[in-house]
C-alpha positions in Angstrom: -31.4 -4.0 17.9 -27.6 -4.0 17.5 -26.4 -7.0 15.5 -22.7 -6.0 15.5 -20.4 -8.4 17.2 -17.5 -6.8 19.0 -14.5 -9.2 18.7 -12.7 -9.4 22.0 -9.4 -9.5 20.1 -10.0 -6.1 18.7 -11.0 -4.6 22.1 -7.4 -5.0 23.3 -5.8 -3.4 20.3 -5.6 0.3 19.5 -7.6 1.0 16.3 -8.9 3.8 14.2 -11.9 4.0 11.8 -11.2 5.5 8.4 -14.8 5.6 7.2 -15.8 8.9 5.7 -12.2 9.9 4.9 -10.8 10.5 1.4 -7.7 8.7 0.3 -5.7 12.0 0.7 -6.8 12.7 4.2 -6.4 9.0 5.2 -2.7 9.3 4.4 -2.1 11.7 7.2 -4.4 9.9 9.7 -2.7 6.5 9.0 0.9 7.9 9.4 -0.1 9.9 12.6 -1.7 6.8 14.1 1.3 4.7 13.4 3.6 7.4 14.9 1.5 7.7 18.0 1.4 3.9 18.6 5.1 3.5 18.1 5.7 6.2 20.8 3.3 4.3 23.0 5.3 1.1 22.3 2.3 -0.7 20.9 3.2 -3.7 18.7 -0.2 -4.3 17.0 -2.9 -1.9 15.8 -5.8 -2.1 13.4 -7.5 0.1 10.8 -11.2 -0.1 9.8 -11.4 0.7 6.2 -14.6 -1.0 5.1 -15.4 -3.5 2.4 -16.8 -1.3 -0.3 -14.9 0.8 -2.9 -11.4 -0.3 -1.8 -10.1 3.3 -1.9 -9.3 3.4 1.8 -8.0 -0.2 1.8 -5.8 0.3 -1.2 -4.4 3.6 0.2 -3.7 2.0 3.6 -2.1 -1.1 2.1 0.1 1.0 -0.2 1.3 3.1 2.8 1.9 0.0 4.9 3.9 -1.8 2.1 6.4 1.1 2.0 6.6 1.9 5.7 9.8 0.4 7.2 8.3 0.5 10.7 5.7 -2.0 9.7 6.7 -5.6 10.2 3.6 -7.2 8.6 -0.1 -6.6 7.9 -3.0 -8.6 6.9 -6.8 -8.4 6.4 -8.5 -9.6 9.5 -10.0 -13.1 8.9 -13.2 -12.3 10.9 -13.9 -9.1 9.0 -12.4 -8.2 5.7 -13.1 -4.5 6.3 -10.3 -4.4 8.9 -6.5 -4.6 8.5 -4.3 -5.7 11.4 -0.8 -4.2 11.5 2.2 -5.5 13.3 4.7 -2.7 14.1 8.4 -3.1 14.5 9.6 -2.3 18.0 13.1 -1.4 19.0 13.9 -5.0 19.9 13.0 -6.3 16.4 14.8 -3.5 14.5 18.0 -4.8 12.9 
């Protein structure tokens, strides 16, 4: 029996699961995923980093803090193993 609830909000956003990655490999995956979604003109994406260990979450958040293409990000209130990212689009770049 599958007890996992799929949030309809997340179903409409592009997302990627970082489970099983090291902090070093996650860096490339994170940056590539942001690049791809900017090219596709997506304004929100999400990353699944999990709740344990915080290596992936810390790596992700450190990258997002420094990336000028990221408008904001936050840990998803319904699941603290997910971070939602709002990307800057051409209309919001100043």
